[in-house]
PDBQT receptor file of N, H, CA, C and O in Angstrom, charges set to zero:
ATOM      1  N   MET A   1       7.262 -46.129  99.061  1.00  0.00    +0.000 N 
ATOM      2  CA  MET A   1       6.724 -45.623  97.656  1.00  0.00    +0.000 C 
ATOM      3  C   MET A   1       6.105 -43.807  98.301  1.00  0.00    +0.000 C 
ATOM      4  O   MET A   1       6.125 -43.361  99.448  1.00  0.00    +0.000 OA
ATOM      5  N   ILE A   2       5.789 -43.383  97.457  1.00  0.00    +0.000 N 
ATOM      6  H   ILE A   2       5.773 -43.745  96.525  1.00  0.00    +0.000 HD
ATOM      7  CA  ILE A   2       5.443 -42.256  98.094  1.00  0.00    +0.000 C 
ATOM      8  C   ILE A   2       3.760 -42.654  97.801  1.00  0.00    +0.000 C 
ATOM      9  O   ILE A   2       3.428 -43.761  97.377  1.00  0.00    +0.000 OA
ATOM     10  N   HIS A   3       2.721 -41.482  98.125  1.00  0.00    +0.000 N 
ATOM     11  H   HIS A   3       2.991 -40.582  98.470  1.00  0.00    +0.000 HD
ATOM     12  CA  HIS A   3       1.505 -41.704  97.837  1.00  0.00    +0.000 C 
ATOM     13  C   HIS A   3       0.656 -39.879  97.706  1.00  0.00    +0.000 C 
ATOM     14  O   HIS A   3       0.988 -38.744  98.046  1.00  0.00    +0.000 OA
ATOM     15  N   GLU A   4      -0.360 -40.412  97.127  1.00  0.00    +0.000 N 
ATOM     16  H   GLU A   4      -0.630 -41.334  96.851  1.00  0.00    +0.000 HD
ATOM     17  CA  GLU A   4      -1.152 -39.025  96.129  1.00  0.00    +0.000 C 
ATOM     18  C   GLU A   4      -0.362 -38.155  96.530  1.00  0.00    +0.000 C 
ATOM     19  O   GLU A   4       0.051 -38.415  97.660  1.00  0.00    +0.000 OA
ATOM     20  N   VAL A   5       0.273 -36.668  95.842  1.00  0.00    +0.000 N 
ATOM     21  H   VAL A   5      -0.063 -36.457  94.924  1.00  0.00    +0.000 HD
ATOM     22  CA  VAL A   5       0.944 -35.755  95.939  1.00  0.00    +0.000 C 
ATOM     23  C   VAL A   5       0.050 -34.238  95.396  1.00  0.00    +0.000 C 
ATOM     24  O   VAL A   5      -0.273 -33.859  94.271  1.00  0.00    +0.000 OA
ATOM     25  N   ASN A   6      -0.146 -33.638  96.754  1.00  0.00    +0.000 N 
ATOM     26  H   ASN A   6       0.117 -33.946  97.669  1.00  0.00    +0.000 HD
ATOM     27  CA  ASN A   6      -1.351 -32.538  96.760  1.00  0.00    +0.000 C 
ATOM     28  C   ASN A   6      -0.636 -31.439  95.973  1.00  0.00    +0.000 C 
ATOM     29  O   ASN A   6       0.465 -31.071  96.382  1.00  0.00    +0.000 OA
ATOM     30  N   ILE A   7      -1.149 -30.900  94.912  1.00  0.00    +0.000 N 
ATOM     31  H   ILE A   7      -2.044 -31.199  94.579  1.00  0.00    +0.000 HD
ATOM     32  CA  ILE A   7      -0.490 -29.651  94.262  1.00  0.00    +0.000 C 
ATOM     33  C   ILE A   7      -1.525 -28.674  93.906  1.00  0.00    +0.000 C 
ATOM     34  O   ILE A   7      -2.290 -28.731  92.944  1.00  0.00    +0.000 OA
ATOM     35  N   TRP A   8      -1.435 -27.620  94.961  1.00  0.00    +0.000 N 
ATOM     36  H   TRP A   8      -0.813 -27.573  95.743  1.00  0.00    +0.000 HD
ATOM     37  CA  TRP A   8      -2.534 -26.745  94.944  1.00  0.00    +0.000 C 
ATOM     38  C   TRP A   8      -3.869 -27.753  94.789  1.00  0.00    +0.000 C 
ATOM     39  O   TRP A   8      -4.436 -28.268  93.825  1.00  0.00    +0.000 OA
ATOM     40  N   GLY A   9      -4.040 -27.762  96.004  1.00  0.00    +0.000 N 
ATOM     41  H   GLY A   9      -3.579 -27.344  96.786  1.00  0.00    +0.000 HD
ATOM     42  CA  GLY A   9      -5.432 -28.945  95.912  1.00  0.00    +0.000 C 
ATOM     43  C   GLY A   9      -5.965 -29.601  94.835  1.00  0.00    +0.000 C 
ATOM     44  O   GLY A   9      -7.072 -29.360  94.353  1.00  0.00    +0.000 OA
ATOM     45  N   VAL A  10      -5.142 -30.478  94.430  1.00  0.00    +0.000 N 
ATOM     46  H   VAL A  10      -4.243 -30.674  94.822  1.00  0.00    +0.000 HD
ATOM     47  CA  VAL A  10      -5.176 -31.412  93.122  1.00  0.00    +0.000 C 
ATOM     48  C   VAL A  10      -4.672 -32.121  93.597  1.00  0.00    +0.000 C 
ATOM     49  O   VAL A  10      -3.848 -31.629  94.368  1.00  0.00    +0.000 OA
ATOM     50  N   LEU A  11      -4.691 -33.696  93.587  1.00  0.00    +0.000 N 
ATOM     51  H   LEU A  11      -5.360 -34.095  92.961  1.00  0.00    +0.000 HD
ATOM     52  CA  LEU A  11      -4.310 -35.272  93.932  1.00  0.00    +0.000 C 
ATOM     53  C   LEU A  11      -3.546 -35.149  92.577  1.00  0.00    +0.000 C 
ATOM     54  O   LEU A  11      -3.964 -34.853  91.457  1.00  0.00    +0.000 OA
ATOM     55  N   VAL A  12      -2.180 -35.495  93.065  1.00  0.00    +0.000 N 
ATOM     56  H   VAL A  12      -1.841 -35.735  93.974  1.00  0.00    +0.000 HD
ATOM     57  CA  VAL A  12      -1.656 -36.795  91.960  1.00  0.00    +0.000 C 
ATOM     58  C   VAL A  12      -0.940 -37.568  91.821  1.00  0.00    +0.000 C 
ATOM     59  O   VAL A  12       0.021 -37.427  92.577  1.00  0.00    +0.000 OA
ATOM     60  N   ALA A  13      -0.876 -38.492  91.123  1.00  0.00    +0.000 N 
ATOM     61  H   ALA A  13      -1.656 -38.606  90.508  1.00  0.00    +0.000 HD
ATOM     62  CA  ALA A  13      -0.510 -39.691  90.868  1.00  0.00    +0.000 C 
ATOM     63  C   ALA A  13       0.835 -39.784  91.090  1.00  0.00    +0.000 C 
ATOM     64  O   ALA A  13       1.616 -39.376  90.229  1.00  0.00    +0.000 OA
ATOM     65  N   PRO A  14       1.271 -40.318  92.243  1.00  0.00    +0.000 N 
ATOM     66  CA  PRO A  14       2.682 -40.974  92.349  1.00  0.00    +0.000 C 
ATOM     67  C   PRO A  14       3.735 -40.893  90.400  1.00  0.00    +0.000 C 
ATOM     68  O   PRO A  14       4.720 -40.367  89.881  1.00  0.00    +0.000 OA
ATOM     69  N   ILE A  15       3.196 -41.332  90.248  1.00  0.00    +0.000 N 
ATOM     70  H   ILE A  15       2.396 -41.760  90.670  1.00  0.00    +0.000 HD
ATOM     71  CA  ILE A  15       4.149 -42.003  89.248  1.00  0.00    +0.000 C 
ATOM     72  C   ILE A  15       4.559 -40.463  88.124  1.00  0.00    +0.000 C 
ATOM     73  O   ILE A  15       5.403 -40.199  87.267  1.00  0.00    +0.000 OA
ATOM     74  N   THR A  16       3.575 -39.873  88.673  1.00  0.00    +0.000 N 
ATOM     75  H   THR A  16       2.890 -40.087  89.369  1.00  0.00    +0.000 HD
ATOM     76  CA  THR A  16       3.326 -38.004  87.729  1.00  0.00    +0.000 C 
ATOM     77  C   THR A  16       4.825 -37.777  88.290  1.00  0.00    +0.000 C 
ATOM     78  O   THR A  16       5.699 -37.399  87.510  1.00  0.00    +0.000 OA
ATOM     79  N   VAL A  17       5.118 -38.020  89.697  1.00  0.00    +0.000 N 
ATOM     80  H   VAL A  17       4.408 -38.327  90.330  1.00  0.00    +0.000 HD
ATOM     81  CA  VAL A  17       5.846 -37.015  90.192  1.00  0.00    +0.000 C 
ATOM     82  C   VAL A  17       7.273 -37.707  89.633  1.00  0.00    +0.000 C 
ATOM     83  O   VAL A  17       8.100 -37.100  88.954  1.00  0.00    +0.000 OA
ATOM     84  N   TYR A  18       7.404 -39.374  90.144  1.00  0.00    +0.000 N 
ATOM     85  H   TYR A  18       6.732 -39.867  90.696  1.00  0.00    +0.000 HD
ATOM     86  CA  TYR A  18       8.694 -39.980  89.765  1.00  0.00    +0.000 C 
ATOM     87  C   TYR A  18       8.471 -39.801  88.043  1.00  0.00    +0.000 C 
ATOM     88  O   TYR A  18       9.469 -40.354  87.582  1.00  0.00    +0.000 OA
ATOM     89  N   GLY A  19       8.041 -39.538  87.442  1.00  0.00    +0.000 N 
ATOM     90  H   GLY A  19       7.230 -39.089  87.817  1.00  0.00    +0.000 HD
ATOM     91  CA  GLY A  19       8.380 -39.503  85.988  1.00  0.00    +0.000 C 
ATOM     92  C   GLY A  19       8.811 -38.206  85.321  1.00  0.00    +0.000 C 
ATOM     93  O   GLY A  19       9.287 -38.000  84.205  1.00  0.00    +0.000 OA
ATOM     94  N   VAL A  20       8.484 -37.329  86.404  1.00  0.00    +0.000 N 
ATOM     95  H   VAL A  20       8.097 -37.496  87.311  1.00  0.00    +0.000 HD
ATOM     96  CA  VAL A  20       8.934 -35.359  86.264  1.00  0.00    +0.000 C 
ATOM     97  C   VAL A  20      10.513 -36.013  87.109  1.00  0.00    +0.000 C 
ATOM     98  O   VAL A  20      11.437 -35.715  86.353  1.00  0.00    +0.000 OA
ATOM     99  N   MET A  21      11.002 -36.674  88.211  1.00  0.00    +0.000 N 
ATOM    100  H   MET A  21      10.251 -36.916  88.826  1.00  0.00    +0.000 HD
ATOM    101  CA  MET A  21      12.138 -36.610  88.697  1.00  0.00    +0.000 C 
ATOM    102  C   MET A  21      13.255 -37.698  87.707  1.00  0.00    +0.000 C 
ATOM    103  O   MET A  21      14.477 -37.587  87.603  1.00  0.00    +0.000 OA
ATOM    104  N   ALA A  22      12.385 -38.691  87.093  1.00  0.00    +0.000 N 
ATOM    105  H   ALA A  22      11.393 -38.781  87.177  1.00  0.00    +0.000 HD
ATOM    106  CA  ALA A  22      13.362 -39.035  86.092  1.00  0.00    +0.000 C 
ATOM    107  C   ALA A  22      12.919 -38.261  84.840  1.00  0.00    +0.000 C 
ATOM    108  O   ALA A  22      12.186 -39.124  84.358  1.00  0.00    +0.000 OA
ATOM    109  N   LEU A  23      12.891 -37.775  84.435  1.00  0.00    +0.000 N 
ATOM    110  H   LEU A  23      13.487 -37.074  84.827  1.00  0.00    +0.000 HD
ATOM    111  CA  LEU A  23      13.253 -36.656  83.293  1.00  0.00    +0.000 C 
ATOM    112  C   LEU A  23      14.251 -35.809  83.296  1.00  0.00    +0.000 C 
ATOM    113  O   LEU A  23      15.115 -35.605  82.443  1.00  0.00    +0.000 OA
ATOM    114  N   VAL A  24      13.932 -34.972  85.089  1.00  0.00    +0.000 N 
ATOM    115  H   VAL A  24      13.231 -35.138  85.782  1.00  0.00    +0.000 HD
ATOM    116  CA  VAL A  24      14.819 -34.446  85.156  1.00  0.00    +0.000 C 
ATOM    117  C   VAL A  24      16.736 -34.790  85.291  1.00  0.00    +0.000 C 
ATOM    118  O   VAL A  24      17.692 -34.027  85.148  1.00  0.00    +0.000 OA
ATOM    119  N   LEU A  25      16.679 -35.919  85.545  1.00  0.00    +0.000 N 
ATOM    120  H   LEU A  25      15.903 -36.538  85.662  1.00  0.00    +0.000 HD
ATOM    121  CA  LEU A  25      17.775 -37.045  85.979  1.00  0.00    +0.000 C 
ATOM    122  C   LEU A  25      17.839 -37.324  84.658  1.00  0.00    +0.000 C 
ATOM    123  O   LEU A  25      18.999 -37.734  84.622  1.00  0.00    +0.000 OA
ATOM    124  N   PHE A  26      17.424 -37.410  83.474  1.00  0.00    +0.000 N 
ATOM    125  H   PHE A  26      16.481 -37.077  83.503  1.00  0.00    +0.000 HD
ATOM    126  CA  PHE A  26      17.638 -37.689  81.890  1.00  0.00    +0.000 C 
ATOM    127  C   PHE A  26      18.631 -36.674  81.222  1.00  0.00    +0.000 C 
ATOM    128  O   PHE A  26      19.704 -36.671  80.618  1.00  0.00    +0.000 OA
ATOM    129  N   ALA A  27      17.405 -35.584  81.794  1.00  0.00    +0.000 N 
ATOM    130  H   ALA A  27      16.534 -35.586  82.285  1.00  0.00    +0.000 HD
ATOM    131  CA  ALA A  27      18.012 -34.066  80.781  1.00  0.00    +0.000 C 
ATOM    132  C   ALA A  27      19.837 -34.155  81.039  1.00  0.00    +0.000 C 
ATOM    133  O   ALA A  27      20.677 -33.829  80.201  1.00  0.00    +0.000 OA
ATOM    134  N   PHE A  28      20.069 -34.606  82.223  1.00  0.00    +0.000 N 
ATOM    135  H   PHE A  28      19.386 -34.871  82.905  1.00  0.00    +0.000 HD
ATOM    136  CA  PHE A  28      21.482 -34.298  83.129  1.00  0.00    +0.000 C 
ATOM    137  C   PHE A  28      22.307 -35.134  82.266  1.00  0.00    +0.000 C 
ATOM    138  O   PHE A  28      23.232 -34.717  81.570  1.00  0.00    +0.000 OA
ATOM    139  N   LEU A  29      21.882 -36.432  82.363  1.00  0.00    +0.000 N 
ATOM    140  H   LEU A  29      21.130 -36.770  82.928  1.00  0.00    +0.000 HD
ATOM    141  CA  LEU A  29      22.250 -37.254  81.582  1.00  0.00    +0.000 C 
ATOM    142  C   LEU A  29      22.895 -37.616  79.816  1.00  0.00    +0.000 C 
ATOM    143  O   LEU A  29      23.924 -38.116  79.361  1.00  0.00    +0.000 OA
ATOM    144  N   ARG A  30      21.467 -36.964  79.167  1.00  0.00    +0.000 N 
ATOM    145  H   ARG A  30      20.632 -36.558  79.536  1.00  0.00    +0.000 HD
ATOM    146  CA  ARG A  30      21.695 -36.432  77.990  1.00  0.00    +0.000 C 
ATOM    147  C   ARG A  30      22.392 -35.617  77.470  1.00  0.00    +0.000 C 
ATOM    148  O   ARG A  30      22.737 -35.553  76.290  1.00  0.00    +0.000 OA
ATOM    149  N   THR A  31      22.806 -34.491  78.907  1.00  0.00    +0.000 N 
ATOM    150  H   THR A  31      22.526 -34.543  79.865  1.00  0.00    +0.000 HD
ATOM    151  CA  THR A  31      23.403 -33.077  78.216  1.00  0.00    +0.000 C 
ATOM    152  C   THR A  31      25.108 -33.238  78.489  1.00  0.00    +0.000 C 
ATOM    153  O   THR A  31      26.037 -32.541  78.081  1.00  0.00    +0.000 OA
ATOM    154  N   PHE A  32      25.095 -34.443  79.343  1.00  0.00    +0.000 N 
ATOM    155  H   PHE A  32      24.340 -35.009  79.675  1.00  0.00    +0.000 HD
ATOM    156  CA  PHE A  32      26.186 -34.953  79.208  1.00  0.00    +0.000 C 
ATOM    157  C   PHE A  32      26.647 -35.898  78.394  1.00  0.00    +0.000 C 
ATOM    158  O   PHE A  32      27.876 -35.963  78.361  1.00  0.00    +0.000 OA
ATOM    159  N   TRP A  33      26.075 -36.642  77.736  1.00  0.00    +0.000 N 
ATOM    160  H   TRP A  33      25.077 -36.590  77.762  1.00  0.00    +0.000 HD
ATOM    161  CA  TRP A  33      26.468 -37.070  76.308  1.00  0.00    +0.000 C 
ATOM    162  C   TRP A  33      27.097 -36.075  75.009  1.00  0.00    +0.000 C 
ATOM    163  O   TRP A  33      28.073 -36.093  74.259  1.00  0.00    +0.000 OA
ATOM    164  N   ARG A  34      26.129 -35.381  75.206  1.00  0.00    +0.000 N 
ATOM    165  H   ARG A  34      25.336 -35.366  75.816  1.00  0.00    +0.000 HD
ATOM    166  CA  ARG A  34      26.128 -34.702  74.458  1.00  0.00    +0.000 C 
ATOM    167  C   ARG A  34      27.622 -33.619  74.086  1.00  0.00    +0.000 C 
ATOM    168  O   ARG A  34      28.515 -33.418  73.263  1.00  0.00    +0.000 OA
ATOM    169  N   LEU A  35      27.297 -33.364  74.830  1.00  0.00    +0.000 N 
ATOM    170  H   LEU A  35      26.571 -33.527  75.499  1.00  0.00    +0.000 HD
ATOM    171  CA  LEU A  35      28.809 -32.486  75.199  1.00  0.00    +0.000 C 
ATOM    172  C   LEU A  35      29.963 -33.363  75.194  1.00  0.00    +0.000 C 
ATOM    173  O   LEU A  35      30.887 -33.100  74.424  1.00  0.00    +0.000 OA
ATOM    174  N   THR A  36      30.025 -34.332  75.927  1.00  0.00    +0.000 N 
ATOM    175  H   THR A  36      29.275 -34.546  76.553  1.00  0.00    +0.000 HD
ATOM    176  CA  THR A  36      31.159 -35.218  75.483  1.00  0.00    +0.000 C 
ATOM    177  C   THR A  36      31.177 -36.298  74.211  1.00  0.00    +0.000 C 
ATOM    178  O   THR A  36      32.025 -37.156  73.966  1.00  0.00    +0.000 OA
ATOM    179  N   GLY A  37      29.953 -35.968  73.481  1.00  0.00    +0.000 N 
ATOM    180  H   GLY A  37      29.264 -35.270  73.679  1.00  0.00    +0.000 HD
ATOM    181  CA  GLY A  37      30.036 -36.722  71.870  1.00  0.00    +0.000 C 
ATOM    182  C   GLY A  37      29.528 -38.690  72.117  1.00  0.00    +0.000 C 
ATOM    183  O   GLY A  37      29.229 -39.444  71.192  1.00  0.00    +0.000 OA
ATOM    184  N   LEU A  38      29.562 -38.941  73.123  1.00  0.00    +0.000 N 
ATOM    185  H   LEU A  38      29.804 -38.328  73.875  1.00  0.00    +0.000 HD
ATOM    186  CA  LEU A  38      29.086 -40.353  73.466  1.00  0.00    +0.000 C 
ATOM    187  C   LEU A  38      27.730 -40.925  72.530  1.00  0.00    +0.000 C 
ATOM    188  O   LEU A  38      27.573 -42.120  72.281  1.00  0.00    +0.000 OA
ATOM    189  N   LEU A  39      27.011 -40.089  72.175  1.00  0.00    +0.000 N 
ATOM    190  H   LEU A  39      27.139 -39.118  72.378  1.00  0.00    +0.000 HD
ATOM    191  CA  LEU A  39      25.840 -40.433  71.331  1.00  0.00    +0.000 C 
ATOM    192  C   LEU A  39      26.488 -40.999  70.320  1.00  0.00    +0.000 C 
ATOM    193  O   LEU A  39      26.408 -42.225  70.243  1.00  0.00    +0.000 OA
ATOM    194  N   GLN A  40      27.270 -40.276  69.315  1.00  0.00    +0.000 N 
ATOM    195  H   GLN A  40      27.335 -39.280  69.377  1.00  0.00    +0.000 HD
ATOM    196  CA  GLN A  40      27.398 -40.767  68.163  1.00  0.00    +0.000 C 
ATOM    197  C   GLN A  40      28.075 -42.037  67.981  1.00  0.00    +0.000 C 
ATOM    198  O   GLN A  40      28.494 -42.407  66.884  1.00  0.00    +0.000 OA
ATOM    199  N   PHE A  41      28.211 -42.870  69.315  1.00  0.00    +0.000 N 
ATOM    200  H   PHE A  41      27.871 -42.569  70.206  1.00  0.00    +0.000 HD
ATOM    201  CA  PHE A  41      29.044 -44.258  69.120  1.00  0.00    +0.000 C 
ATOM    202  C   PHE A  41      27.532 -45.196  69.310  1.00  0.00    +0.000 C 
ATOM    203  O   PHE A  41      27.745 -46.393  69.505  1.00  0.00    +0.000 OA
ATOM    204  N   ILE A  42      26.418 -44.884  69.282  1.00  0.00    +0.000 N 
ATOM    205  H   ILE A  42      26.245 -43.912  69.123  1.00  0.00    +0.000 HD
ATOM    206  CA  ILE A  42      25.072 -45.576  69.706  1.00  0.00    +0.000 C 
ATOM    207  C   ILE A  42      24.372 -45.792  68.524  1.00  0.00    +0.000 C 
ATOM    208  O   ILE A  42      24.041 -44.762  67.937  1.00  0.00    +0.000 OA
ATOM    209  N   TRP A  43      24.037 -46.911  67.985  1.00  0.00    +0.000 N 
ATOM    210  H   TRP A  43      24.306 -47.748  68.462  1.00  0.00    +0.000 HD
ATOM    211  CA  TRP A  43      23.584 -46.755  66.800  1.00  0.00    +0.000 C 
ATOM    212  C   TRP A  43      22.307 -46.498  66.373  1.00  0.00    +0.000 C 
ATOM    213  O   TRP A  43      22.015 -46.299  65.194  1.00  0.00    +0.000 OA
ATOM    214  N   HIS A  44      21.302 -46.495  67.568  1.00  0.00    +0.000 N 
ATOM    215  H   HIS A  44      21.539 -46.656  68.526  1.00  0.00    +0.000 HD
ATOM    216  CA  HIS A  44      20.043 -46.229  67.093  1.00  0.00    +0.000 C 
ATOM    217  C   HIS A  44      19.837 -44.540  68.573  1.00  0.00    +0.000 C 
ATOM    218  O   HIS A  44      18.924 -44.605  69.397  1.00  0.00    +0.000 OA
ATOM    219  N   PRO A  45      20.466 -43.755  68.570  1.00  0.00    +0.000 N 
ATOM    220  CA  PRO A  45      20.165 -42.815  69.667  1.00  0.00    +0.000 C 
ATOM    221  C   PRO A  45      18.491 -42.468  70.287  1.00  0.00    +0.000 C 
ATOM    222  O   PRO A  45      18.187 -42.592  71.474  1.00  0.00    +0.000 OA
ATOM    223  N   PRO A  46      17.768 -42.126  69.458  1.00  0.00    +0.000 N 
ATOM    224  CA  PRO A  46      16.443 -42.514  70.176  1.00  0.00    +0.000 C 
ATOM    225  C   PRO A  46      16.131 -43.220  70.613  1.00  0.00    +0.000 C 
ATOM    226  O   PRO A  46      15.619 -42.921  71.692  1.00  0.00    +0.000 OA
ATOM    227  N   LEU A  47      16.123 -44.495  70.311  1.00  0.00    +0.000 N 
ATOM    228  H   LEU A  47      16.539 -44.738  69.435  1.00  0.00    +0.000 HD
ATOM    229  CA  LEU A  47      15.602 -45.866  71.110  1.00  0.00    +0.000 C 
ATOM    230  C   LEU A  47      16.694 -45.967  72.077  1.00  0.00    +0.000 C 
ATOM    231  O   LEU A  47      16.368 -46.903  72.808  1.00  0.00    +0.000 OA
ATOM    232  N   PHE A  48      17.940 -45.448  72.512  1.00  0.00    +0.000 N 
ATOM    233  H   PHE A  48      18.204 -44.688  71.918  1.00  0.00    +0.000 HD
ATOM    234  CA  PHE A  48      19.075 -45.639  73.649  1.00  0.00    +0.000 C 
ATOM    235  C   PHE A  48      18.219 -44.728  74.826  1.00  0.00    +0.000 C 
ATOM    236  O   PHE A  48      18.028 -45.143  75.970  1.00  0.00    +0.000 OA
ATOM    237  N   GLU A  49      17.599 -43.001  74.156  1.00  0.00    +0.000 N 
ATOM    238  H   GLU A  49      17.754 -42.664  73.227  1.00  0.00    +0.000 HD
ATOM    239  CA  GLU A  49      17.575 -42.635  75.059  1.00  0.00    +0.000 C 
ATOM    240  C   GLU A  49      16.133 -42.911  75.907  1.00  0.00    +0.000 C 
ATOM    241  O   GLU A  49      15.992 -42.357  76.997  1.00  0.00    +0.000 OA
ATOM    242  N   LEU A  50      15.019 -43.826  75.342  1.00  0.00    +0.000 N 
ATOM    243  H   LEU A  50      15.133 -44.276  74.457  1.00  0.00    +0.000 HD
ATOM    244  CA  LEU A  50      13.767 -44.347  76.006  1.00  0.00    +0.000 C 
ATOM    245  C   LEU A  50      14.479 -45.159  76.368  1.00  0.00    +0.000 C 
ATOM    246  O   LEU A  50      14.114 -45.035  77.537  1.00  0.00    +0.000 OA
ATOM    247  N   ALA A  51      15.391 -46.117  76.439  1.00  0.00    +0.000 N 
ATOM    248  H   ALA A  51      15.687 -46.218  75.490  1.00  0.00    +0.000 HD
ATOM    249  CA  ALA A  51      15.183 -47.387  77.121  1.00  0.00    +0.000 C 
ATOM    250  C   ALA A  51      16.460 -46.883  78.403  1.00  0.00    +0.000 C 
ATOM    251  O   ALA A  51      16.863 -47.629  79.295  1.00  0.00    +0.000 OA
ATOM    252  N   VAL A  52      16.856 -45.617  78.202  1.00  0.00    +0.000 N 
ATOM    253  H   VAL A  52      16.528 -45.011  77.477  1.00  0.00    +0.000 HD
ATOM    254  CA  VAL A  52      17.669 -44.754  79.570  1.00  0.00    +0.000 C 
ATOM    255  C   VAL A  52      16.252 -44.519  80.700  1.00  0.00    +0.000 C 
ATOM    256  O   VAL A  52      15.807 -45.079  81.701  1.00  0.00    +0.000 OA
ATOM    257  N   TYR A  53      15.898 -43.320  79.821  1.00  0.00    +0.000 N 
ATOM    258  H   TYR A  53      16.260 -42.865  79.007  1.00  0.00    +0.000 HD
ATOM    259  CA  TYR A  53      14.463 -43.220  80.568  1.00  0.00    +0.000 C 
ATOM    260  C   TYR A  53      13.792 -43.847  81.261  1.00  0.00    +0.000 C 
ATOM    261  O   TYR A  53      13.540 -43.547  82.428  1.00  0.00    +0.000 OA
ATOM    262  N   VAL A  54      13.351 -44.897  80.629  1.00  0.00    +0.000 N 
ATOM    263  H   VAL A  54      13.555 -45.140  79.680  1.00  0.00    +0.000 HD
ATOM    264  CA  VAL A  54      12.373 -46.230  81.379  1.00  0.00    +0.000 C 
ATOM    265  C   VAL A  54      13.138 -46.571  82.007  1.00  0.00    +0.000 C 
ATOM    266  O   VAL A  54      12.405 -46.978  82.908  1.00  0.00    +0.000 OA
ATOM    267  N   SER A  55      14.554 -46.876  82.504  1.00  0.00    +0.000 N 
ATOM    268  H   SER A  55      15.150 -46.545  81.772  1.00  0.00    +0.000 HD
ATOM    269  CA  SER A  55      15.521 -47.779  83.042  1.00  0.00    +0.000 C 
ATOM    270  C   SER A  55      15.293 -46.672  84.734  1.00  0.00    +0.000 C 
ATOM    271  O   SER A  55      14.907 -47.089  85.826  1.00  0.00    +0.000 OA
ATOM    272  N   ILE A  56      15.621 -45.512  84.431  1.00  0.00    +0.000 N 
ATOM    273  H   ILE A  56      15.934 -45.173  83.544  1.00  0.00    +0.000 HD
ATOM    274  CA  ILE A  56      15.354 -43.769  85.186  1.00  0.00    +0.000 C 
ATOM    275  C   ILE A  56      14.256 -44.734  86.263  1.00  0.00    +0.000 C 
ATOM    276  O   ILE A  56      14.278 -45.293  87.360  1.00  0.00    +0.000 OA
ATOM    277  N   LEU A  57      13.428 -44.508  85.232  1.00  0.00    +0.000 N 
ATOM    278  H   LEU A  57      13.410 -44.054  84.341  1.00  0.00    +0.000 HD
ATOM    279  CA  LEU A  57      11.831 -44.653  85.703  1.00  0.00    +0.000 C 
ATOM    280  C   LEU A  57      11.606 -45.464  86.560  1.00  0.00    +0.000 C 
ATOM    281  O   LEU A  57      11.240 -45.327  87.727  1.00  0.00    +0.000 OA
ATOM    282  N   SER A  58      11.890 -46.548  85.811  1.00  0.00    +0.000 N 
ATOM    283  H   SER A  58      12.188 -46.659  84.863  1.00  0.00    +0.000 HD
ATOM    284  CA  SER A  58      11.912 -47.846  86.887  1.00  0.00    +0.000 C 
ATOM    285  C   SER A  58      12.570 -48.339  87.874  1.00  0.00    +0.000 C 
ATOM    286  O   SER A  58      12.264 -49.301  88.579  1.00  0.00    +0.000 OA
ATOM    287  N   LEU A  59      13.546 -47.623  87.925  1.00  0.00    +0.000 N 
ATOM    288  H   LEU A  59      13.794 -46.841  87.353  1.00  0.00    +0.000 HD
ATOM    289  CA  LEU A  59      14.982 -47.327  89.122  1.00  0.00    +0.000 C 
ATOM    290  C   LEU A  59      14.353 -46.640  90.044  1.00  0.00    +0.000 C 
ATOM    291  O   LEU A  59      14.248 -47.195  91.137  1.00  0.00    +0.000 OA
ATOM    292  N   LEU A  60      13.871 -45.514  89.911  1.00  0.00    +0.000 N 
ATOM    293  H   LEU A  60      13.957 -45.063  89.023  1.00  0.00    +0.000 HD
ATOM    294  CA  LEU A  60      12.749 -44.822  90.810  1.00  0.00    +0.000 C 
ATOM    295  C   LEU A  60      12.182 -45.673  91.585  1.00  0.00    +0.000 C 
ATOM    296  O   LEU A  60      12.555 -46.280  92.589  1.00  0.00    +0.000 OA
ATOM    297  N   VAL A  61      10.916 -45.628  90.789  1.00  0.00    +0.000 N 
ATOM    298  H   VAL A  61      10.613 -45.136  89.973  1.00  0.00    +0.000 HD
ATOM    299  CA  VAL A  61       9.728 -46.224  91.102  1.00  0.00    +0.000 C 
ATOM    300  C   VAL A  61      10.151 -47.669  92.146  1.00  0.00    +0.000 C 
ATOM    301  O   VAL A  61       9.408 -47.913  93.097  1.00  0.00    +0.000 OA
ATOM    302  N   LEU A  62      11.283 -48.497  91.899  1.00  0.00    +0.000 N 
ATOM    303  H   LEU A  62      11.886 -48.299  91.127  1.00  0.00    +0.000 HD
ATOM    304  CA  LEU A  62      11.213 -49.737  92.206  1.00  0.00    +0.000 C 
ATOM    305  C   LEU A  62      12.104 -48.783  93.659  1.00  0.00    +0.000 C 
ATOM    306  O   LEU A  62      11.089 -48.418  94.252  1.00  0.00    +0.000 OA
ATOM    307  N   TYR A  63      13.195 -48.257  94.443  1.00  0.00    +0.000 N 
ATOM    308  H   TYR A  63      14.020 -48.553  93.962  1.00  0.00    +0.000 HD
ATOM    309  CA  TYR A  63      13.655 -48.116  95.151  1.00  0.00    +0.000 C 
ATOM    310  C   TYR A  63      13.596 -46.732  95.999  1.00  0.00    +0.000 C 
ATOM    311  O   TYR A  63      14.293 -46.597  97.005  1.00  0.00    +0.000 OA
ATOM    312  N   ALA A  64      12.478 -45.424  95.406  1.00  0.00    +0.000 N 
ATOM    313  H   ALA A  64      11.912 -45.534  94.589  1.00  0.00    +0.000 HD
ATOM    314  CA  ALA A  64      12.317 -44.577  96.196  1.00  0.00    +0.000 C 
ATOM    315  C   ALA A  64      11.344 -44.005  96.820  1.00  0.00    +0.000 C 
ATOM    316  O   ALA A  64      11.572 -43.100  97.622  1.00  0.00    +0.000 OA
TER     317      ALA A  64
């Protein structure tokens, strides 16, 4: 678990850093799904994407 991150003299909470890391990973996954057409098989794509983002964020917080 990381502690507060110092960005130009401002202490940022670790969940913010984890959130940005999860967003980057999610962006790569989302691009892959769009290019391969896998999202057309999902019943509710926005709900699926939210669930995947929350899962990635949870795994980062748990294991990073």
